[in-house]
C-alpha positions in Angstrom: 20.5 -14.1 50.9 23.0 -15.8 53.2 26.4 -14.1 54.1 29.7 -15.9 53.9 30.1 -15.8 57.7 26.6 -17.3 58.3 27.3 -20.1 55.9 30.7 -20.7 57.3 29.1 -21.0 60.8 26.5 -23.4 59.4 29.2 -25.6 57.9 31.2 -25.6 61.2 28.0 -26.6 63.1 27.4 -29.4 60.6 31.0 -30.6 61.1 30.5 -30.6 64.9 27.5 -32.9 64.4 29.1 -35.4 62.0 28.6 -38.8 63.5 31.8 -40.7 63.1 32.2 -44.1 64.9 34.0 -44.1 68.2 36.1 -47.2 67.3 38.8 -47.7 66.3 39.7 -44.5 68.1 43.0 -44.0 66.3 41.2 -43.9 62.9 38.4 -41.5 63.8 39.9 -39.3 66.5 42.5 -37.8 64.1 39.7 -37.1 61.5 37.8 -35.1 64.1 40.9 -33.3 65.2 41.8 -32.3 61.6 38.2 -31.1 60.9 37.9 -29.1 64.1 41.2 -27.4 63.8 39.7 -24.2 62.5 39.9 -22.7 59.1 37.6 -20.3 57.3 35.5 -23.1 55.6 36.1 -21.2 52.3 35.3 -24.0 49.9 32.1 -25.3 51.4 30.8 -21.7 52.1 31.7 -20.8 48.5 29.7 -23.8 47.3 26.7 -22.7 49.4 26.9 -19.1 48.3 26.7 -20.2 44.6 23.7 -22.4 45.4 22.0 -19.5 47.3 22.5 -17.0 44.5 20.2 -19.1 42.3 17.8 -20.7 44.8 17.8 -18.1 47.6 17.6 -21.0 50.1 19.9 -23.7 51.4 18.7 -27.3 52.0 20.3 -30.0 54.0 21.4 -31.8 50.9 23.4 -28.7 49.8 25.1 -28.6 53.2 26.0 -32.3 52.9 27.6 -31.7 49.5 29.6 -28.7 50.9 30.8 -31.0 53.8 32.0 -33.5 51.2 34.2 -30.8 49.7 35.5 -29.7 53.1 36.3 -33.3 54.1 38.2 -33.7 50.8 40.1 -30.5 51.4 41.1 -31.7 55.0 42.1 -35.0 53.6 44.5 -33.3 51.2 45.9 -31.2 54.1 46.6 -34.3 56.2 48.5 -36.0 53.3 50.3 -32.8 52.4 51.6 -32.5 55.9 52.8 -36.2 55.7 54.7 -35.4 52.5 56.0 -32.1 53.7 56.9 -33.5 57.2 55.1 -30.5 58.6 54.8 -30.0 62.4 52.2 -27.2 62.5 48.9 -26.6 60.8 46.7 -23.7 61.8 48.8 -23.2 64.9 48.4 -26.8 66.2 50.5 -29.9 65.8 49.6 -31.7 62.5 48.0 -35.1 62.5 51.3 -36.7 61.4 53.2 -34.9 64.2 50.6 -36.0 66.8 49.9 -39.6 65.7 52.6 -40.6 63.2 52.7 -41.3 59.5 50.7 -44.5 59.4 47.7 -43.1 61.3 47.8 -39.9 59.3 47.7 -41.8 56.0 44.9 -44.1 57.1 42.8 -41.4 58.7 43.2 -39.3 55.6 42.0 -42.2 53.4 38.9 -42.7 55.6 38.1 -39.0 55.4 38.2 -39.3 51.6 35.7 -42.1 51.7 33.4 -40.1 53.9 33.7 -37.1 51.5 32.4 -39.2 48.7 29.5 -40.5 50.8 28.4 -36.9 51.5 28.7 -35.6 47.9 26.4 -38.4 46.8 23.6 -37.2 49.1 21.9 -35.1 46.4 19.4 -35.4 43.6 22.0 -34.3 41.0 24.7 -36.7 42.2 26.1 -37.7 38.8 26.9 -34.2 37.7 28.2 -33.2 41.1 30.4 -36.3 41.3 31.8 -35.7 37.8 32.9 -32.2 38.8 34.2 -33.5 42.1 36.2 -36.3 40.5 37.8 -33.9 38.0 38.9 -31.6 40.9 40.2 -34.6 42.9 42.3 -35.8 40.0 43.6 -32.2 39.4 44.7 -31.9 43.0 46.7 -35.1 42.9 48.3 -34.1 39.6 49.1 -30.6 41.0 50.7 -32.1 44.1 52.8 -34.4 42.0 54.0 -31.5 39.8 54.8 -29.5 42.9 57.0 -32.3 44.1 58.5 -32.8 40.7 59.4 -29.1 40.5 61.3 -29.4 43.8 63.9 -31.5 42.0 64.3 -29.0 39.1 66.6 -26.0 39.3 63.9 -23.6 37.8 60.5 -23.5 36.2 58.7 -21.1 33.9 55.7 -19.0 35.0 53.5 -21.1 32.7 54.6 -24.3 34.5 53.9 -22.6 37.8 50.3 -21.6 36.9 49.6 -25.1 35.5 50.7 -26.6 38.8 48.8 -24.2 41.2 45.8 -24.3 38.9 45.5 -28.0 39.6 46.7 -28.0 43.2 44.8 -25.0 44.5 42.5 -23.4 42.0 40.7 -26.5 40.8 39.0 -27.4 44.1 37.8 -23.8 44.6 36.5 -23.7 41.1 34.8 -27.1 41.5 33.2 -25.9 44.7 31.6 -22.9 42.9 30.5 -25.1 40.0 29.1 -27.7 42.2 27.1 -25.1 44.1 25.6 -23.9 40.8 24.9 -27.5 39.7 23.2 -28.3 42.9 20.8 -25.4 42.1 20.3 -26.7 38.6 21.8 -23.4 37.2 22.2 -23.0 33.4 25.4 -24.5 32.0 26.8 -21.2 31.0 26.5 -19.8 34.5 28.1 -23.0 35.9 31.1 -22.3 33.7 31.2 -18.6 34.6 31.3 -19.4 38.3 34.0 -22.1 37.7 36.1 -19.5 35.8 35.4 -16.9 38.6 36.6 -19.2 41.3 39.5 -20.6 39.3 41.0 -17.1 38.9 40.3 -16.4 42.5 42.1 -19.7 43.4 45.2 -18.6 41.5 45.2 -15.3 43.4 44.6 -17.2 46.6 47.8 -19.3 46.0 49.8 -16.2 45.2 48.7 -14.8 48.6 49.8 -18.0 50.2 53.2 -17.7 48.5 53.6 -14.2 49.9 52.4 -15.1 53.4 54.7 -18.1 53.7 57.7 -15.7 53.6 56.4 -12.3 54.9 53.7 -13.1 57.4 53.9 -13.2 61.2 54.4 -16.9 62.2 51.9 -16.7 65.1 49.3 -15.1 62.9 49.9 -17.4 59.9 49.5 -20.5 62.1 52.5 -22.4 60.8 56.3 -21.9 60.4 57.1 -19.1 58.0 59.7 -19.7 55.3 58.7 -23.4 54.9 58.4 -23.1 51.1 61.9 -21.6 50.9 63.4 -24.3 53.1 61.7 -27.0 51.0 62.9 -25.5 47.7 59.3 -25.1 46.5 58.8 -23.2 43.2 56.5 -20.3 44.3 55.5 -17.3 42.3 58.2 -15.3 44.1 60.8 -17.8 43.0 59.6 -17.8 39.4 59.6 -14.0 39.3 63.1 -13.8 40.8 64.6 -16.3 38.4 63.0 -14.5 35.4 64.3 -11.0 36.6 67.9 -12.0 37.5 70.6 -13.0 35.1 74.2 -14.2 35.0 76.0 -14.7 38.2 73.2 -13.3 40.4 70.8 -15.8 39.0 73.2 -18.6 39.5 73.8 -17.6 43.1 70.1 -17.4 43.8 69.5 -20.9 42.3 72.4 -22.3 44.4 71.0 -20.7 47.5 67.5 -22.1 46.9 69.0 -25.6 46.5 71.2 -25.4 49.5 70.4 -27.5 52.6 73.2 -26.7 54.9 72.3 -23.2 55.9 70.3 -22.4 59.1 66.6 -21.8 58.0 66.5 -18.2 59.2 69.6 -17.3 57.4 68.5 -19.0 54.2 65.1 -17.2 54.3 66.7 -13.8 54.9 69.1 -14.2 52.0 66.4 -15.4 49.7 64.3 -12.3 50.7 67.3 -10.1 49.7 67.1 -11.6 46.2 63.4 -11.2 46.1 63.9 -7.5 46.8 66.5 -7.1 44.0 64.1 -8.7 41.6 61.1 -6.7 42.8 59.3 -10.0 43.1 56.7 -8.9 45.7 55.4 -6.1 43.5 55.2 -8.5 40.6 53.2 -10.9 42.8 50.8 -8.1 43.8 50.3 -6.9 40.3 49.5 -10.4 39.1 47.1 -10.9 42.1 45.2 -7.8 41.0 44.9 -9.0 37.4 43.6 -12.3 38.5 41.1 -10.6 40.8 39.9 -8.5 37.9 39.5 -11.6 35.7 37.4 -13.2 38.5 35.2 -10.2 38.8 34.6 -10.1 35.0 33.4 -13.7 35.1 31.1 -13.1 38.1 29.6 -10.0 36.3 28.4 -12.3 33.5 26.4 -14.6 35.7 22.8 -14.2 34.9 21.3 -13.2 38.3 20.5 -9.8 39.8 23.6 -7.9 40.9 22.6 -7.9 44.6 22.8 -11.7 44.6 26.5 -11.4 43.7 27.6 -9.1 46.5 28.4 -11.9 48.9 30.7 -13.5 46.4 32.4 -10.2 45.7 32.9 -9.7 49.5 34.4 -13.2 49.7 36.9 -12.5 46.9 38.0 -9.3 48.6 38.4 -11.1 51.9 40.6 -13.8 50.4 42.9 -11.3 48.8 43.3 -9.2 51.9 43.8 -12.0 54.4 46.9 -12.3 56.6 46.8 -16.0 57.3 
């Protein structure tokens, strides 16, 4: 059985050896830059772990499919940074900061095309593409909902989970399902792994919501408090609006919508409201419930228990991360 770290290294090595054209340089250089900017390679390694648990081997076609998922993920990050006007990603200037909006959009588009080329390099291409296409559509819908919600004073917890389910969890879930499909696993086990990774993806997003406010900026790799500054509707926001009432709730909503305060002051005042609402504890309790749901689905997958250990370790790592 292959470990997460060994598969992550294999994906990184394969990315190093991707043969993009040299010209035009301003199309392909930003793509290389984005792909080589680090990251844990969670989605492609998850895909390969799910293949390995059935086949106990990894072929080059499986690596190619995993690279397609990673290129798609990087494409979404490039375009997210354009929409968010973000300056930093993983501790480095973003593609849009370094090369400008037009180059960032075009390089992202080219990366998406390369992703589809890679996903097709398998004997089971139709099933894999169907799962990939659904996830790609979900990500776009989730991003649009996220932007829509920025214009609304508040949202419900249900709306939040629909949005992050599409924006974040769907691609993790698709990666797990695609790994099982690549191994020709039974349909029931494909669905169980999808459900496992979907719950894990929701917990992953909750951890991101927390880290955006409470992490060390140098360790997190981007400016903290960005979600607060942008008025994004995170789980902490949803929990706080649900817990507060009357004048306190009105003051919190006005604060979240304000654009004239210095960023540091706004973040600190928002954190004071989070503390009043016990929002961090609510987040951690929900994280634990989602983790339990993920483990329950993984337990149902019809392979020997020892083949599931690497996925269990990955789930623990994602929930304990600090960046």
